[in-house]
C-alpha positions in Angstrom: 70.5 115.7 199.3 67.4 114.2 200.7 66.0 110.9 199.3 62.9 112.6 197.8 65.1 115.2 196.1 67.4 112.5 194.8 64.5 110.5 193.5 63.1 113.6 191.7 66.4 114.3 190.1 66.6 110.6 188.9 63.1 110.8 187.5 63.9 114.1 185.6 67.0 112.4 184.1 65.0 109.4 183.1 62.4 111.5 181.4 65.0 113.5 179.5 66.8 110.4 178.5 63.7 108.6 177.3 62.5 111.7 175.5 65.8 112.1 173.6 65.9 108.4 172.8 62.4 108.2 171.4 62.9 111.5 169.5 66.1 110.2 167.9 64.4 106.9 167.0 61.5 108.8 165.3 63.9 111.2 163.6 67.1 109.4 162.9 68.3 111.8 160.3 66.6 114.9 161.6 67.7 117.9 163.7 69.7 116.8 166.8 67.8 116.8 170.1 70.3 119.2 171.6 69.4 121.7 168.8 65.7 121.5 169.2 63.8 124.4 170.7 61.9 123.9 174.0 58.6 124.1 172.2 59.4 120.9 170.3 61.2 119.1 173.2 58.3 119.7 175.6 56.0 117.4 173.7 58.5 114.6 173.8 59.2 115.2 177.5 55.5 115.0 178.3 55.1 111.8 176.4 58.2 110.3 178.2 56.9 111.5 181.5 53.5 109.7 180.9 55.2 106.5 179.7 57.4 106.3 182.7 54.5 107.1 185.0 52.5 104.3 183.4 55.4 101.9 184.0 55.7 102.9 187.6 52.0 102.5 188.2 52.1 99.0 186.7 55.1 98.1 188.8 53.3 99.3 191.9 50.2 97.1 191.1 52.5 94.2 190.6 54.3 94.7 194.0 51.0 95.1 195.9 49.5 92.0 194.3 46.6 93.4 192.4 45.9 93.9 188.8 46.8 91.8 185.8 50.3 91.0 184.7 51.1 93.5 182.0 52.1 92.5 178.5 55.3 94.5 178.8 56.9 91.9 181.1 57.0 93.9 184.4 56.6 90.8 186.6 58.9 91.5 189.4 62.4 90.3 190.4 62.6 87.6 187.8 61.8 89.9 184.9 64.1 92.6 186.3 67.0 90.1 186.5 66.3 88.9 183.0 66.4 92.5 181.7 69.7 93.0 183.5 71.1 89.8 182.0 70.0 91.0 178.5 71.9 94.2 179.0 75.0 92.3 180.2 74.7 90.0 177.2 74.7 93.0 174.9 77.9 94.2 176.5 79.4 90.8 176.0 78.6 90.8 172.3 80.5 94.2 171.9 84.1 94.0 172.7 83.5 91.6 175.6 82.1 94.4 177.8 85.2 96.6 177.5 83.7 99.3 175.3 80.9 101.8 176.3 77.6 101.3 174.6 74.9 103.9 173.9 71.2 103.5 174.7 70.5 103.1 171.0 72.9 100.1 170.8 71.5 98.6 173.9 68.0 99.0 172.7 68.8 97.4 169.3 70.7 94.5 171.0 68.1 93.8 173.8 65.0 94.6 171.8 63.6 96.3 174.9 61.0 99.0 175.0 62.8 102.3 175.4 61.2 103.1 178.7 62.0 99.7 180.1 65.6 100.0 179.0 65.9 103.4 180.6 64.7 102.1 183.9 66.8 98.9 183.7 70.0 100.9 183.0 69.1 103.3 185.9 68.7 100.3 188.2 72.0 98.8 187.1 73.7 102.1 187.7 72.2 102.1 191.3 73.6 98.6 191.8 77.1 99.6 190.7 77.0 97.5 187.6 77.0 100.3 185.0 78.4 103.9 184.9 77.2 106.7 182.8 79.7 108.4 180.4 79.2 111.6 178.4 79.9 110.8 174.8 81.7 114.0 174.0 82.6 113.0 170.5 78.9 112.5 169.6 77.4 115.8 168.6 73.9 114.7 169.7 75.2 114.4 173.2 74.0 110.8 173.4 75.0 109.2 176.7 77.0 105.9 176.8 77.3 103.4 179.6 80.2 101.1 180.6 80.6 98.2 182.8 82.2 99.1 186.1 84.5 96.2 186.8 85.9 92.9 185.4 83.5 90.8 187.5 80.6 92.2 185.5 82.6 91.9 182.3 82.8 88.2 183.1 79.1 88.1 183.4 78.9 89.8 180.0 80.6 86.8 178.3 84.3 87.5 179.0 86.1 84.2 179.8 88.4 84.1 182.8 92.1 83.7 181.9 94.0 80.9 183.5 96.2 81.8 186.5 99.9 81.8 185.6 101.8 79.0 187.4 104.7 80.1 189.5 
């Protein structure tokens, strides 16, 4: 798969994820996203697409050095690292990073804007920190994420065990 095709697929996944997340936040007890007709879903997908596009434009202005620093905290590598650390801390507070967490839980724990969280999780997946898991027991089809290895679990608050003496 070419890089452009891969990027397009990732963008589509992010749009779908953000649309579902914002829909579920707006209608916590309503009809499941997976059961909504395309006529309803299209509006949410368009809003998610616009929100992610705005975020990307802001990030590009930041990288090229023009424009004002946005209120949303998109100020480069330091903010990106801080957002990643917040996600790792959320895993640390839940079963020491050993249990998968949904986007809803991560959003509640990190208090991040949904679009920022979706992009942060995607970046962490690309870095090999998180893996996506289908939550088959959840009828909404909500995706969960897990830490990939014990090294990242340590970062999420898990304390190293002392080495046994031989």
